[in-house]
C-alpha positions in Angstrom: -11.6 32.4 36.3 -14.5 34.7 36.9 -17.8 32.8 36.1 -20.1 33.6 33.2 -23.7 34.6 34.0 -26.6 32.9 32.2 -29.9 34.8 32.3 -32.7 32.4 31.6 -36.4 33.2 31.1 -38.2 29.9 30.8 -40.9 29.0 33.4 -41.0 25.4 32.4 -38.5 23.6 34.7 -37.6 20.9 32.2 -37.0 23.4 29.4 -35.0 25.6 31.7 -32.8 22.8 33.0 -32.3 21.4 29.5 -31.2 24.8 28.3 -28.7 25.2 31.1 -27.3 21.7 30.3 -27.0 22.8 26.6 -25.1 25.9 27.5 -22.8 24.0 29.9 -22.0 21.4 27.1 -21.5 23.9 24.3 -19.4 26.3 26.3 -17.3 23.7 28.0 -18.0 25.4 31.4 -18.6 23.6 34.7 -21.6 24.5 36.7 -19.6 26.6 39.1 -18.3 28.6 36.0 -21.8 29.3 34.6 -24.0 31.0 37.2 -27.7 30.7 36.2 -30.4 33.2 37.2 -33.9 32.4 36.2 -35.2 35.9 35.7 -38.9 34.8 35.2 -38.9 33.4 38.7 -38.0 36.5 40.8 -36.8 40.1 40.4 -33.3 40.3 39.0 -30.8 40.6 41.8 -28.2 43.4 41.6 -25.6 42.4 39.0 -22.1 43.7 39.4 -20.5 43.2 36.0 -17.1 43.1 37.5 -17.9 39.8 39.1 -18.3 38.1 35.7 -16.3 37.3 32.6 -19.4 37.8 30.4 -23.2 37.4 30.2 -25.3 35.0 28.2 -29.0 35.6 27.6 -30.9 32.5 26.6 -34.2 32.0 24.8 -37.7 32.4 26.1 -41.4 32.0 25.1 -41.5 35.8 25.6 -41.6 38.0 22.5 -40.2 41.5 22.7 -42.5 42.7 19.9 -45.7 41.6 21.7 -48.1 44.5 22.3 -47.6 46.0 25.7 -51.1 45.2 26.8 -50.6 41.5 25.8 -47.5 41.1 28.0 -47.9 39.6 31.4 -46.6 41.4 34.5 -43.7 39.0 34.6 -42.7 39.6 31.0 -42.9 43.3 31.5 -40.8 43.2 34.6 -38.2 40.8 33.0 -37.8 43.0 29.9 -37.5 46.2 31.9 -34.8 44.6 34.1 -32.9 43.1 31.2 -33.0 46.3 29.2 -31.6 48.2 32.1 -28.8 45.7 32.4 -28.1 45.7 28.7 -27.9 49.5 28.7 -25.0 49.1 31.3 -23.5 46.3 29.2 -23.5 48.4 26.0 -22.1 51.5 27.9 -19.1 49.4 29.0 -18.9 47.3 25.9 -19.0 44.3 28.3 -19.1 40.8 26.7 -22.6 39.7 26.0 -24.1 36.8 24.0 -27.8 36.8 23.4 -29.5 33.8 21.8 -33.0 34.1 20.2 -34.8 36.1 22.9 -31.5 37.7 23.4 -31.4 39.0 19.9 -34.7 40.7 20.4 -33.6 42.3 23.6 -30.3 43.5 22.1 -31.9 44.8 19.0 -34.5 46.8 20.9 -32.0 48.1 23.4 -29.7 49.2 20.6 -32.5 51.1 18.7 -33.3 48.5 16.0 -36.6 47.0 15.1 -37.9 43.6 16.2 -41.2 42.3 14.6 -42.9 39.3 13.1 -41.6 39.8 9.5 -39.1 36.9 9.5 -40.4 34.0 11.7 -38.9 30.5 11.3 -40.6 27.2 12.3 -38.7 25.0 14.7 -36.0 22.9 13.2 -32.8 23.3 11.2 -32.0 26.3 9.0 -29.1 27.3 6.8 -26.9 30.2 8.1 -24.4 32.0 5.9 -21.7 34.3 7.3 -21.1 37.8 5.8 -17.8 39.1 4.7 -17.5 41.0 8.1 -17.6 37.7 9.9 -14.1 36.8 8.6 -12.6 39.6 10.6 -14.7 39.1 13.8 -13.0 37.7 16.9 -15.7 35.0 17.3 -17.2 34.3 13.9 -13.9 33.9 12.1 -13.7 30.4 13.8 -16.8 29.1 11.9 -17.4 27.6 8.5 -18.8 30.1 6.0 -22.2 28.3 5.8 -23.7 25.9 8.3 -26.9 24.5 9.7 -28.3 25.7 13.0 -31.5 25.1 15.0 -34.1 27.8 15.2 -37.7 28.4 16.3 -39.0 31.9 16.6 -42.0 34.1 15.9 -40.1 37.4 15.8 -36.7 38.5 14.5 -34.6 41.6 13.9 -35.9 43.3 10.8 -33.8 46.5 11.2 -30.4 46.4 12.8 -29.5 48.8 15.6 -27.4 51.8 14.4 -23.8 50.8 14.2 -24.4 47.1 14.4 -22.4 44.8 12.2 -24.3 42.0 10.4 -22.3 38.7 10.8 -24.7 36.1 9.5 -28.0 35.8 7.6 -30.2 33.3 5.8 -32.9 33.1 3.1 -35.7 32.6 5.7 -34.3 35.2 8.1 -31.9 37.9 6.9 -30.5 38.7 10.3 -29.1 35.6 12.0 -26.3 37.2 13.9 -24.9 40.7 14.6 -22.4 42.5 16.8 -23.0 45.8 18.6 -19.9 47.6 19.7 -17.0 45.2 19.9 -18.1 42.7 22.5 -22.0 42.4 22.4 -23.3 39.6 20.2 -26.7 38.2 19.3 -27.8 35.2 17.3 -31.3 34.3 16.1 -30.3 30.7 16.1 -29.8 28.6 19.2 -26.1 27.7 19.5 -26.7 25.6 22.6 -29.1 23.2 21.0 -28.2 19.6 20.1 -30.6 17.2 18.3 -31.8 15.9 21.6 -32.1 19.4 23.0 -34.4 20.7 20.2 -36.5 17.5 20.4 -37.1 18.2 24.0 -37.9 21.9 23.2 -40.4 21.0 20.5 -42.1 18.5 22.8 -42.5 21.1 25.6 -43.6 23.9 23.3 -45.6 21.8 20.8 -48.7 24.0 21.3 -47.0 27.4 21.5 -47.2 28.3 17.9 -43.7 27.6 16.8 -44.7 25.1 14.2 -47.8 23.2 12.9 -48.3 20.3 15.3 -49.6 18.2 12.4 -46.2 18.6 10.8 -44.2 17.3 13.8 -43.1 14.1 12.1 -41.6 16.0 9.2 -39.9 18.4 11.6 -38.4 15.5 13.6 -37.2 13.9 10.4 -35.5 17.1 9.3 -33.8 17.4 12.7 -32.7 13.8 12.5 -31.0 14.3 9.1 -29.4 17.6 10.0 -25.7 18.1 10.7 -25.5 20.9 13.3 -21.9 21.3 14.5 -20.7 24.9 14.1 -23.0 26.9 16.4 -21.6 25.3 19.6 -18.1 26.4 18.5 -19.3 30.0 18.6 -20.1 29.7 22.3 -16.8 28.0 23.0 -15.1 30.9 21.2 -17.1 33.4 23.3 -15.8 31.8 26.5 -12.2 31.4 25.3 -12.2 35.0 24.1 -13.6 36.7 27.2 -12.7 34.5 30.2 -10.8 36.5 32.8 -9.2 35.6 36.0 
């Protein structure tokens, strides 16, 4: 099988390694089947899409909607490189799955709007599938409504032209969409387990994703949540698009 490619953009080693472990567990892939490139660490190497079964874009402290003059040189470089790659992906309708930061990149690359209208504090949220999800090659495998873990300051407020809304929620109307036939993005983190999000909130406690004084309530909500469906989505992505 051709490997899948994970494009990661977390400078904190513990967070980056935990994210990679989460994607390995949720996809069912072995390390040699999921090649990781940490795009924040160095310029993106030349990517030949024909070498891969599909691409996964993970989360990041970066926000696509940040003003240009507020972005670091690293963030500016990362976004330029990833947008160029996503342009190629969309032109070929190549399999792509973007989670959280990935939804911002895919929205903006496709001509939609990403802004701070619909933030969600870190923790569980309720996601509800649309009617279109029942006919989708990935989302048809999921329950109609389920809990998922989130934590974001920006979100898609206007879908790209031609995008199909697949899931939403009261706190964030765009939780997932498809662009073309094979490019997907979710606002929620399908790779996160309870232990994973607890690691994430510890590392990013002071990054503005939640009120630090409310951390005990957030931990309690995480502990009482039942998050099972999101990982099935990543497994479906792998099973659908894996090629020899």
